[in-house]
GUGU-775660 format. One line per field, with one value per residue (C-alpha): x negated, y, z. Coordinates in Angstrom, 2 decimals, decimal comma, always signed. Each point is the difference from the previous one (the first is absolute). Layout:
! GUGU-775660
px <- c(X; ...)
py <- c(Y; ...)
pz <- c(Z; ...)
END
This chain:
! GUGU-775660
px <- c(-2,94; +1,60; +1,30; -3,00; -2,39; +1,73; -0,24; -3,58; -0,89; +1,53; -1,78; -3,33; +0,00; +0,07; -3,81; +0,07; +1,74; +2,11; -1,26; +2,06; +0,05; +2,06; -2,57; +0,26; +3,81; +0,37; -2,22; +1,71; +3,53; -1,04; -1,32; +3,33; +2,05; +0,78; +3,25; +0,24; +0,61; +3,29; +1,38; +1,61; -1,30; +0,73; -3,50; -0,32; -3,03; -0,57; -1,75; +3,10; +3,42; -0,77; +0,87; +3,36; +0,76; -0,77; +2,28; +2,90; -0,46; -0,13; +2,89; +2,33; -0,88; +0,55; +3,39; +0,88; -0,57; -3,45; -2,53; -2,59; -3,60; -1,89; -3,75; -1,18; -3,28; -0,85; +2,13; +0,88; +0,61; -0,05; -2,29; +2,93; +1,73; -2,14; +2,10; +3,78; +2,91; +3,39; -1,42; -1,24; -3,70; -1,79; +0,28; -3,17; +0,35; +0,09; -2,92; -2,12; +0,75; -0,86; -3,22; -1,08; +0,54; -2,01; -2,78; -0,42; -0,62; -2,18; -2,22; -1,45; -1,04; -3,60; -0,52; -0,22; +3,49; +1,82; +3,12; +0,68; +2,59; +2,52; -0,49; +0,77; +3,08; +1,08; -0,35; +2,09; +2,73; +0,06; +0,18; +2,68; +2,28; -0,35; +0,80; +3,09; +1,12; +0,54; +2,06; -2,27; -2,95; -0,50; -3,80; -1,71; -3,52; -2,69; -2,43; +0,02; +1,53; -2,24; -2,41; +2,25; +0,45; +3,78; -0,69; -0,71; +3,64; +0,60; +3,33; +2,05; +3,62; -0,91; -3,11; +0,84; -2,30; +0,89; -1,32; -3,69; -2,41; -3,68; -1,02; -2,61; -2,24; -3,04; +1,81; +2,43; -1,68; +0,02; +2,58; +3,74; -0,56; -2,45; +2,26; +3,07; -1,92; -0,82; +3,62; +1,23; -2,14; +3,04; +1,83; +0,14; +0,60; +3,66; +1,26; +2,14; -1,59; +1,75; -1,62; +0,91; +1,45; -2,25; -3,53; -2,88; +0,03; -3,33; +1,58; +2,92; -2,38; -2,21; +2,91; +1,77; -3,18; -0,57; +3,63; -0,46; -3,08; +1,75; +3,31; +1,67; +3,45; -0,63; +2,63; -0,36; +2,63; +2,45; +0,15; +3,18; +1,87; -0,31; +0,76; -0,58; +3,29; -1,55; -3,49; -0,38; -2,83; +0,75; +0,37; +1,98; +3,60; -0,07; +2,49; -0,99; +2,33; +3,04; -0,50; -1,52; -2,84; -1,82; -3,71; -1,45; -3,62; -0,67; -1,93; +0,83; -1,53; +2,05; +3,01; -2,36; -1,59; +3,53; +0,76; -3,19; +0,89; +3,50; -1,38; -2,60; +2,74; +2,12; -2,92; -0,89; +3,39; +1,58; +3,71; +0,72; +3,26; +0,43; +0,88; -3,21; -2,02; +1,72; -0,14; -3,49; -1,43; +1,73; -1,55; -3,54; -2,38; -3,67; -1,97; -2,43; +1,50; +1,15; +1,48; +1,82; -0,48; +1,45; +2,53; -0,74; -2,71; -0,22; -2,88; -0,93; -2,40; -1,41; -2,85; -0,70; -3,72; -0,31; +1,02; +3,52; +0,86; -1,31; +2,01; +3,16; -0,83; -0,67; +3,38; +1,76; -1,72; +0,79; +3,64; +0,75; -2,67; -1,18; -3,69; -0,10; -3,02; -2,02; -1,76; -2,37; -2,47; -1,61; -2,39; -3,40; +0,19; +3,06; -0,07; +0,65; -0,60; +2,60; +2,56; -0,66; +0,10; +3,51; +1,62; -2,10; +1,33; +3,52; -0,88; -0,23; -2,70; -1,72; -1,15; -2,60; -0,62; -2,36; +2,09; -0,52; -1,79; -3,72; +0,61; +1,48; -1,38; -0,75; +2,36; -2,85; -0,90; +3,65; +0,37; -2,87; +1,66; +3,50; -1,20; -0,44; +3,78; +1,57; -0,84; +0,54; -1,53; -0,68; -2,04; +1,68; -1,57; +2,79; +3,24; +1,90; -1,46; +0,78; +3,63; +0,55; -1,61; +2,01; +3,26; -0,69; +0,29; +3,66; -0,65; +0,71; -2,80; -1,36; -2,28; -1,78; -3,17; -0,24; +2,19; -2,36; +0,75; +3,74; -0,13; -1,42; +2,27; +3,19; -0,81; +0,71; +3,47)
py <- c(+15,95; +2,74; -0,57; +1,85; -2,08; -3,15; +0,97; +1,25; -3,36; -1,84; +2,33; -0,65; -3,47; +1,42; +0,03; -3,79; +0,31; -2,74; -3,52; -2,87; -3,02; -1,39; -0,72; +3,38; +0,25; -3,59; +0,77; +3,31; -1,40; -3,06; +2,31; +1,87; -3,17; -0,74; +1,99; -0,87; -3,66; +0,99; +1,85; -0,89; +1,59; +0,69; +0,61; +2,26; +0,27; +1,41; +2,75; +2,13; +0,12; -1,65; +3,13; +0,45; -3,72; +0,07; +3,00; -1,60; -3,20; +1,76; +2,34; -2,82; -2,13; +2,98; +0,65; -3,67; +0,44; -1,53; +1,86; +0,50; +1,10; +1,39; +0,37; +2,08; +1,17; +2,74; +2,53; +3,16; +2,83; -1,29; -2,74; -1,43; -0,91; -3,14; -1,53; +0,19; -1,81; +0,38; +2,88; +1,94; +0,72; -1,13; +2,67; +1,70; -1,43; -3,61; +0,61; +1,48; -2,86; -2,64; +1,76; +0,21; -3,74; -0,70; +2,35; -1,90; -3,17; +1,49; +1,95; -3,33; -1,07; +0,17; +2,33; -2,81; -1,25; +3,35; -0,04; +2,29; +2,77; -2,10; -2,91; +2,32; +1,19; -3,59; -0,86; +3,05; -1,17; -3,55; +1,21; +2,58; -2,37; -2,58; +2,65; +0,95; -3,65; +0,28; -2,70; +0,29; +2,09; +1,05; -0,02; +1,79; -1,10; +2,68; -1,23; -3,27; -2,71; -2,95; +1,91; +2,93; +0,36; -0,44; -3,56; -0,95; -1,11; -3,74; -0,86; +2,79; -0,62; +1,09; +1,15; +2,64; +0,76; +3,26; +1,29; -0,81; +1,99; +0,96; +2,08; -0,11; -2,10; +0,30; -1,75; -2,25; -0,89; +1,30; -2,27; -0,40; -3,64; +0,94; +2,74; -2,26; -2,64; +2,53; +1,20; -3,61; -0,50; +1,00; -3,17; -2,47; -3,71; -1,08; +3,61; +1,77; +2,15; +2,61; +1,58; +3,29; -0,85; +1,82; -1,38; -0,98; -3,70; -0,32; +1,31; -2,43; -2,89; +0,90; +0,53; -3,16; -2,03; +1,40; -0,77; -3,55; -0,47; +1,48; -1,84; +3,41; +0,39; +2,37; +2,27; +2,74; +2,74; -0,18; +3,40; -1,04; +0,41; +3,79; +2,59; +3,75; +1,87; +3,46; +1,41; +3,38; +2,22; -1,05; -3,76; -2,63; -1,16; -3,76; -2,83; -2,88; -2,98; +2,12; +2,96; +3,37; +1,15; +3,37; -0,60; +3,20; -0,76; +1,06; -2,00; -2,63; -2,79; +0,73; -2,16; -2,98; +0,90; +0,07; -3,36; -1,50; +1,33; -1,52; -3,37; +0,07; +0,68; -2,85; -2,44; +0,98; -1,26; +3,28; +0,49; +3,28; +1,00; +1,73; +3,15; -0,30; -0,25; +3,01; +2,28; -1,09; +0,61; +3,36; +1,14; -1,03; +2,94; +0,00; +3,24; +0,76; -2,55; +2,21; +2,23; +3,13; +2,72; +2,93; +0,37; +3,53; -0,26; -3,78; -1,08; -3,67; -1,67; -3,44; -1,98; -2,29; -0,67; -3,35; -1,09; -1,28; +2,92; +2,49; -1,69; +0,47; +3,66; +0,53; -1,46; +2,16; +3,17; -0,68; -0,64; +2,92; +2,69; +2,17; +0,90; +0,80; +1,29; -2,57; +0,23; -2,96; -1,32; -3,44; -2,28; -0,39; -3,81; -0,08; -0,27; +3,70; -0,06; -2,72; +1,88; +3,35; -1,42; -1,31; +3,03; +3,14; +0,50; +0,29; +3,24; +3,56; +0,68; -1,78; +1,37; -2,30; -0,13; -1,70; -2,29; +0,11; -3,36; -0,96; -2,17; +2,86; +1,09; +3,73; +2,38; +1,04; -3,56; -0,87; +3,15; -1,12; -3,36; +1,44; +2,47; -2,93; -0,53; +3,41; +3,44; +2,03; -1,27; +2,07; -1,16; +1,36; +0,82; -1,72; -1,92; +2,98; +2,27; -2,58; -0,35; +3,76; +0,74; -2,75; +1,25; +3,56; -1,19; -0,96; -3,23; -3,54; -1,57; -3,51; -0,62; -3,34; -2,10; -1,16; -0,77; +2,13; +2,96; -0,72; -0,13; +3,51; +1,28; -1,22; +2,22; +3,00; -1,29)
pz <- c(+158,94; -2,11; -3,52; -1,45; +2,09; -1,26; -3,68; +0,46; +1,51; -2,97; -2,46; +1,72; -1,57; -3,54; +0,05; -0,32; -3,36; -1,53; +0,71; -1,30; +2,30; +2,85; +2,71; +1,75; -0,08; +1,22; +3,00; +0,75; -0,13; +2,00; +2,73; -0,13; +0,47; -3,67; -0,24; -3,73; +0,85; +1,67; -3,04; -3,35; -3,19; -3,62; -1,38; -3,06; -2,30; -3,50; -1,94; -0,61; +1,58; +3,32; +1,94; -1,74; +0,19; +3,72; +0,48; -1,90; +2,03; +3,36; -0,78; -1,06; +3,03; +2,31; -1,62; +0,59; +3,73; +0,42; +2,10; -2,71; +0,30; -2,99; -0,30; -2,96; -1,50; -0,69; +1,86; -1,91; +2,47; +3,58; +1,34; +1,99; -3,30; +0,03; +2,78; -0,36; +1,62; -1,66; -2,01; +3,05; +0,52; +3,15; +2,70; +1,21; +3,51; -1,23; -2,35; +2,78; +2,39; -2,61; -1,05; +3,66; +0,34; -3,14; +1,12; +3,28; -2,01; -2,74; +2,41; +1,14; -3,53; -1,22; -2,96; -2,55; +0,99; -0,13; -2,18; -2,97; +0,09; -1,94; +2,39; +2,92; -1,88; -0,68; +3,69; +0,97; -2,35; +1,35; +3,60; -0,74; -1,89; +2,77; +2,61; -1,99; -0,24; -3,75; -1,70; -3,05; -1,17; -3,61; -0,17; -2,88; -0,88; +0,13; -2,67; -1,91; +2,12; +0,76; +2,26; +0,91; +3,76; -0,30; -1,18; +3,61; +0,21; -0,17; -1,62; -1,58; -0,86; -3,52; -1,88; -2,62; -2,92; -1,75; -3,34; -0,48; -2,16; -0,02; +3,03; +2,81; -2,26; +2,28; +2,84; -1,89; -3,30; -3,55; -1,62; +0,50; +1,01; +2,78; +1,31; -0,11; +1,96; +2,73; +0,19; +0,08; +3,10; +2,10; -1,09; +2,88; +0,32; -0,45; -0,12; -2,59; -2,72; -2,17; -3,07; -1,69; -3,44; -2,49; +0,33; -2,24; -0,88; +1,79; +3,21; -0,17; -0,63; +2,99; +2,42; -1,15; +0,54; +3,50; +0,88; -1,26; +2,18; +3,05; -0,61; -0,09; -1,54; -2,92; -1,59; -2,60; +0,27; -2,90; -1,73; -1,84; +3,31; -0,18; -2,66; -0,04; -0,38; -0,01; +0,51; +1,67; +1,16; +3,59; -0,49; -1,87; +0,32; -0,46; -0,25; +2,24; -0,08; -0,79; +2,31; -0,84; +2,24; -0,04; +0,58; +1,52; -0,97; -3,60; -2,58; -2,57; +2,10; +3,15; -1,00; -0,15; +3,34; +1,44; -1,63; +1,46; +3,47; -0,08; -1,10; +2,80; +2,57; -1,34; -0,09; +3,57; +1,16; +1,09; -0,45; -1,77; -1,65; -3,35; +1,94; +2,07; -3,21; -1,55; +3,06; +0,99; -3,46; -0,31; +3,29; -0,94; -0,16; -0,89; -0,49; -2,84; -2,40; -2,91; +2,70; -1,15; +2,63; -1,97; -2,81; -1,20; -1,09; +0,08; +2,24; -0,03; +2,44; -0,79; +1,54; -2,99; -0,48; -1,81; -3,54; +0,74; +2,24; -2,54; -2,75; +2,04; +0,67; -3,72; -0,96; +2,60; -1,19; -3,65; +0,86; +2,31; -0,50; -2,88; +0,30; +3,75; +1,91; +1,94; +3,34; +0,09; +2,57; -0,15; +1,80; -1,68; +0,23; -2,30; -3,81; -0,48; -3,76; -0,46; +2,12; -1,66; -3,52; +0,76; +1,62; -0,63; -3,57; +1,47; +1,85; -1,31; +2,58; +2,89; +3,36; +1,58; +3,75; +2,41; +2,20; +3,76; +0,07; -0,05; -3,10; -2,00; -3,36; +0,04; -1,78; -2,31; -0,98; -0,56; -2,13; -2,24; -0,55; -0,52; -2,64; -2,41; +0,02; +0,70; -1,45; +3,17; +3,25; +3,13; +2,99; +3,14; +3,36; +1,92; -0,40; +1,38; -2,71; -2,67; +1,06; +0,34; -3,38; -1,65; +1,58; -1,19; -3,61; +0,63; -1,92; +1,16; +2,05; +0,54; +2,99; -0,39; +0,11; +3,61; +2,99; +2,09; -2,27; +0,17; +3,78; +0,19; -2,77; +1,70; +2,96; -2,27; -0,83)
END
């Protein structure tokens, strides 16, 4: 099996969409020998920040000498980003061998028992991290928590709940309490739980109650342990327990994601020094999170697409940019009016694009919506045209609205 054949095989399961539930992944992993039962996990859920928190966690543990797996969703540029060990992506050879093994099992299933694409991806991760004999795996939830396929694991060292806000309401519910309950579904009996410090009272109440029922040791990260020394376009310099650390992921919430990651590591029982924390955090890198890809003009790429993420992008733009041009593409199942009402007035003009995804809103439809909030809006034929036309103005640029858009945009830079 070639690498293309392997990825084509994985993509062939996209037709089954996203189906929450654990029955299929339990069967698949059981037929593969349950590699997940031989691994240790730090399990990370949340609406915003779970990717950055996972990266901080994995980077610090790697710096401390632990062989650390990291499973992330979604990937930004390369599919192999989903499976990393000590910061290195899975090699094509290993991916092909694992996919072949999975295919031999799945080919025997009747149609009604076929897994989804994300369940195949989850199984690849579990097999790869077992093959690599990882000391620990930082496991990012795909969607929700309770019925996400990553929740097939039994007893994580720590369950981490990052910032929770309204998103994916069709699958998770339309209130903060319902969404928090789904995210808290990763909390297991007698295991540790760590909660990101700034949460709605409803979220804290739900998570605390689930922890009580599961006899889980519950800790909220203490934001008083960290102060911002200096904010920059490329990230914050913070003071954490007396030492200054340069966080390379920009955004006002990143110091608290870092704080949550450190607490999760400590609660999981790993020994990490102050130097490990500093060096590990300073080496953390995560694309498409307020990522500056050019200084002259300034070009910012950000994948925010829900209220909290958009709020962070808005604050960043107001602080460091003066009426830039926007290149925006969005999914039609997102609250586009809410997003545009927040950020569109910050731009001197907007170029809308159709994202390379079946769920994308068309450039023309997005233009119609954006015109309510910005005087000059242009529907572009392609992302490439949008970026080139925006760059020709010599003005600063913000590319935003979807991680799928950011993935394609980063290929230009």
